[in-house]
C-alpha positions in Angstrom: 0.1 0.2 -0.1 1.4 3.2 -1.1 0.4 6.0 0.7 -1.7 8.8 -0.4 0.1 12.1 -1.1 -1.9 13.9 1.5 -0.8 11.1 4.2 3.2 12.5 3.9 4.0 14.5 6.1 6.2 17.7 5.2 9.4 18.2 7.0 9.4 21.3 9.3 12.3 23.3 9.3 12.9 25.2 13.0 15.8 27.7 13.6 18.3 26.6 16.1 18.2 30.3 17.1 14.8 30.4 17.5 14.6 27.2 19.7 17.3 28.9 21.9 16.0 32.0 22.6 12.7 30.2 23.5 14.6 28.2 26.0 16.5 31.1 26.8 13.8 33.3 28.1 11.2 31.1 28.8 12.9 28.2 30.7 12.8 27.7 34.0 15.5 26.2 36.7 17.6 25.0 37.7 15.9 25.2 41.1 15.9 22.8 44.0 12.8 20.9 45.9 12.7 22.3 48.8 13.1 19.4 51.0 15.8 17.8 53.2 15.9 14.8 51.7 16.0 15.8 47.9 19.7 14.4 48.1 21.0 14.0 44.6 17.8 12.9 43.2 17.9 14.1 39.6 14.2 15.2 39.7 15.1 18.0 42.7 16.8 20.1 40.0 14.9 21.0 36.5 15.3 23.3 33.4 12.4 23.1 31.3 10.2 25.5 29.5 6.6 26.0 31.6 4.3 28.1 28.6 1.5 29.4 31.8 4.1 31.1 33.9 6.2 32.1 31.1 3.5 34.6 30.6 4.3 36.2 33.8 5.9 39.7 34.1 9.2 40.4 36.5 9.1 42.1 39.5 12.3 41.8 42.2 9.6 42.5 45.0 7.0 39.8 43.6 3.6 39.2 44.9 3.8 35.5 44.2 6.0 32.9 45.4 7.1 30.1 42.4 8.5 27.0 44.1 9.9 23.8 41.9 8.5 20.1 43.4 10.6 18.2 40.7 9.2 18.6 37.5 6.3 20.6 38.1 6.2 24.2 40.1 3.6 25.9 42.0 2.7 29.3 42.6 1.3 31.0 45.4 -0.4 34.5 46.4 2.0 36.3 48.8 -0.6 38.6 49.9 -4.5 39.3 48.8 -4.4 40.0 45.5 -8.0 42.0 44.5 -9.3 41.5 41.0 -7.1 43.0 37.9 -3.7 42.8 39.8 -1.0 41.9 37.9 1.1 38.7 39.0 4.2 38.9 39.1 7.3 37.0 39.7 11.0 36.8 40.1 13.2 36.4 36.8 16.3 37.3 39.2 16.4 36.9 43.2 15.1 40.1 45.0 17.7 39.3 47.6 20.6 40.3 45.3 21.9 43.7 45.4 20.2 46.5 42.6 23.4 46.4 40.5 23.3 42.6 40.0 19.9 42.3 39.7 20.0 45.0 36.8 23.1 42.9 35.1 21.2 39.5 35.0 17.8 41.2 33.6 19.9 43.1 31.2 19.1 39.8 28.5 15.6 40.5 28.8 16.0 44.1 27.6 14.3 46.2 30.4 15.1 47.7 33.7 13.0 47.0 36.7 11.4 49.2 38.3 9.7 47.6 41.0 9.3 49.1 44.6 12.5 47.4 45.5 14.4 49.0 42.7 13.1 52.2 43.5 14.2 52.3 47.0 17.4 51.0 45.9 17.7 53.8 43.4 16.9 56.4 45.8 19.5 55.4 48.4 21.9 56.5 45.2 25.3 55.1 43.3 27.7 56.0 45.9 25.9 54.3 49.0 24.6 51.1 46.9 28.8 51.3 46.3 29.7 51.4 49.9 27.5 48.8 51.3 28.6 46.4 48.7 32.1 47.0 49.6 31.4 46.6 53.6 29.9 43.2 52.8 32.8 42.1 50.5 35.3 43.6 52.8 34.4 43.6 56.4 31.9 41.4 56.5 33.1 37.8 55.7 35.7 37.9 58.4 33.2 39.0 61.1 31.0 36.1 59.8 34.1 33.7 60.2 35.0 34.9 63.8 31.4 34.6 64.5 31.0 30.9 63.2 33.8 30.3 65.1 32.8 31.5 68.4 29.2 28.9 68.5 31.3 26.1 67.4 33.2 26.3 70.8 31.9 27.4 74.2 32.5 30.9 74.5 31.4 32.9 77.5 29.3 36.0 77.6 31.8 38.4 77.0 33.3 36.9 74.0 29.7 37.2 72.7 29.3 40.9 73.6 32.5 41.6 72.2 31.5 39.9 69.0 28.1 41.9 69.0 29.8 45.2 69.3 31.7 44.1 66.4 28.7 43.3 64.3 26.8 46.1 65.3 29.6 49.0 64.1 28.9 46.8 60.8 25.4 47.0 61.0 25.5 51.0 61.8 27.9 51.3 58.7 25.5 49.3 56.6 22.5 51.4 57.9 23.8 54.3 57.1 24.1 53.5 53.5 20.2 53.7 53.1 18.1 56.6 52.4 16.2 58.1 55.5 13.0 57.9 54.3 13.3 54.1 52.8 11.3 52.2 55.2 11.8 49.1 57.2 12.3 47.0 54.0 16.3 46.5 53.7 17.0 42.6 52.5 21.1 43.4 52.9 20.0 43.6 56.6 18.0 40.7 57.0 21.1 38.0 57.8 23.3 41.3 59.5 20.5 41.5 62.7 19.5 37.8 63.0 23.6 37.3 63.2 24.0 39.9 65.8 20.4 38.9 67.7 22.3 35.2 67.6 25.3 36.8 69.9 23.0 39.0 72.2 20.9 36.1 73.0 23.6 34.9 75.3 23.4 37.9 77.5 20.9 40.3 77.0 17.6 38.4 75.8 15.5 41.6 75.6 17.6 43.4 73.0 18.2 40.2 71.1 14.0 40.2 70.5 14.1 43.2 69.2 17.1 42.9 67.0 14.9 39.6 65.9 12.1 41.6 64.8 14.5 43.9 63.3 15.8 41.4 61.0 11.9 39.9 60.4 10.9 43.7 59.3 13.8 44.0 57.0 12.0 41.1 54.8 9.1 43.8 54.7 7.0 42.0 57.1 4.7 43.9 59.2 4.6 42.7 62.8 1.5 43.5 64.9 1.2 43.9 68.7 0.9 40.4 70.4 -2.6 39.5 71.3 -3.9 36.0 71.8 -5.7 34.5 69.0 -4.5 37.5 66.3 -2.2 37.0 63.8 1.4 38.3 64.9 2.5 39.4 61.3 -0.5 41.0 58.8 1.8 41.4 56.0 4.2 38.4 55.0 7.2 38.8 54.0 8.0 40.0 50.3 11.5 38.4 50.4 13.9 36.5 52.2 11.3 34.1 53.1 13.6 31.5 54.8 15.3 34.4 56.7 12.1 35.5 58.1 11.1 31.8 59.2 14.2 31.5 60.8 13.8 35.0 62.2 10.1 33.6 63.4 11.5 30.8 64.9 14.0 32.4 67.1 11.1 34.5 68.6 9.5 31.5 69.5 12.3 29.8 71.3 12.9 33.0 72.8 9.6 33.9 74.3 9.3 30.1 75.3 12.4 29.9 77.1 10.9 33.2 78.8 7.9 31.2 79.8 5.3 33.4 77.8 3.8 30.5 76.2 0.9 32.1 74.2 3.2 35.0 72.2 5.8 31.8 71.4 3.2 29.6 69.9 2.1 33.0 68.1 5.4 33.1 66.6 5.2 29.4 65.4 1.8 30.5 63.9 3.4 32.7 62.0 6.3 30.7 60.8 3.9 28.0 59.8 1.6 30.7 57.9 4.5 32.0 56.2 5.7 28.0 55.0 2.2 27.6 53.9 1.5 30.7 51.7 5.6 30.4 50.5 5.6 26.6 49.5 2.4 24.6 51.0 2.8 21.3 52.0 1.3 21.9 55.4 3.1 20.6 58.8 4.5 17.8 57.6 6.9 19.6 55.0 7.0 22.2 57.5 8.9 19.9 60.0 11.0 18.2 57.7 12.3 21.6 56.6 13.0 23.0 59.8 12.8 20.5 63.0 16.6 19.7 62.2 17.5 23.6 63.0 19.2 25.4 66.0 15.9 25.4 68.3 15.5 22.7 70.5 12.0 23.0 71.4 11.4 22.2 67.2 12.5 18.7 67.5 9.9 17.7 69.8 7.7 17.2 66.6 9.6 14.4 65.2 8.6 12.7 68.9 5.1 12.7 68.1 4.2 9.0 68.0 0.5 8.8 67.9 -1.6 11.9 68.3 -5.0 13.7 67.7 -6.0 17.5 67.9 -9.4 18.0 70.1 -10.8 21.7 68.6 -12.1 23.8 71.0 -15.2 24.5 68.2 -16.4 23.3 64.8 -14.1 20.9 63.2 -12.9 21.9 59.7 -10.8 19.5 57.7 -8.1 16.8 58.6 -4.7 16.6 57.1 -2.1 14.3 58.3 1.4 15.1 59.8 3.7 12.2 60.0 1.5 9.7 62.2 -0.5 12.7 63.5 -4.1 13.7 62.7 -4.5 17.1 62.4 -7.8 18.9 62.8 -7.7 22.7 62.3 -10.7 24.5 63.4 -12.2 27.7 62.1 -10.8 29.5 65.2 -9.5 29.6 68.8 -6.6 27.4 70.0 -6.7 23.6 70.2 -5.4 21.1 72.4 -2.9 18.1 71.2 -2.8 15.1 73.5 -0.2 13.0 72.4 2.4 10.3 73.4 5.3 12.4 73.7 9.4 12.0 74.3 10.0 12.4 77.6 12.1 15.4 77.1 9.2 16.9 75.6 7.4 19.5 77.3 3.6 18.7 76.7 2.8 22.4 76.2 4.3 22.7 73.2 2.0 20.6 71.4 -1.2 23.3 71.9 -0.8 24.6 68.6 -3.0 27.4 67.2 -5.3 26.3 64.1 -3.6 26.1 60.4 -3.5 29.0 58.3 -6.9 29.7 56.2 -7.3 28.1 53.0 -5.7 29.2 50.1 -8.9 30.9 48.7 -8.8 32.9 51.5 -5.9 34.4 50.2 -6.2 34.0 46.2 -9.7 35.3 44.8 -10.9 33.2 42.3 -10.1 35.8 39.6 -6.9 35.4 40.3 -6.5 31.7 41.6 -8.0 30.6 38.1 -3.9 31.7 36.8 -2.4 29.9 39.6 -2.6 26.4 38.4 -0.7 23.5 40.5 0.6 20.6 38.6 2.7 20.1 35.7 3.8 23.1 33.8 2.0 25.4 36.3 3.9 28.3 37.0 7.3 29.7 38.4 
């Protein structure tokens, strides 16, 4: 049987230059899976075109968080997005210095003028250059000294001397920002946190102030503590993991001071931030953070079998390891569990889960935030 002429496919010639440019401007990755067990799994890094997210424009200060999970990507709203809001994600990391961001964006043929870039421009060329010089020249040896102290058994005086040196550098860096800039200062997130780590060894109230300052530098807005109310009214704009790290320090510090309600408000804020940034519920939150610097977080891994008993109407149910989680509409919840002997039972009294994503993302926007293969980045 000889095929008819109409059945024969004509060869299609595609320019290699065209394909290269499509991939250059629209492919995503490489990016790591946000999980401790990713290891060397080849699916933990990806470079591929995603047609839907490729239509999103850039802002160094985005209103969504895009995260790789193997070969698909999720995009979640960081803040309430009214109808008609343009969804903006990052082509380059907003945590980078201004000039480095603009250099990386040059291949796209535009100069970013987002709010973060406008703030950096207002600081002035000379001040930005001075800031980068401090980070290149002064910060690395300070960081090395700081790490060495924590590896040994330094006394409070050694921590005080280290904190004073770090504060001197922080003061120099702060002077490079325009007075009208406000709290959003991504470069200072790690600086204030590092200072807080040392100050915490001899002056806990000041360490709390420094940890809050580190958190505010991410763009987060902190509200006065009220039982049952969110401690953070505006989630971080940048440095998501840095923000969670500061929240966990605040949790641990308040817990050590026997201020359980405020401590739990901070762990709730950390979980909410993680849910909006990545999702995955408490299970992924624990997987990523229960091996950190704060021993109380380790207690989550000791839950053998547990149930949350809501003090109110029961909503949905999810799983955290072997634990059954039953978030409620409001108010605290109590957890009865088989605990490891060294875990304080009061630790397991958690506030409810953050509100479902529908409460954060209006339907007009949610229709563009597809979860699944080729979803977003």
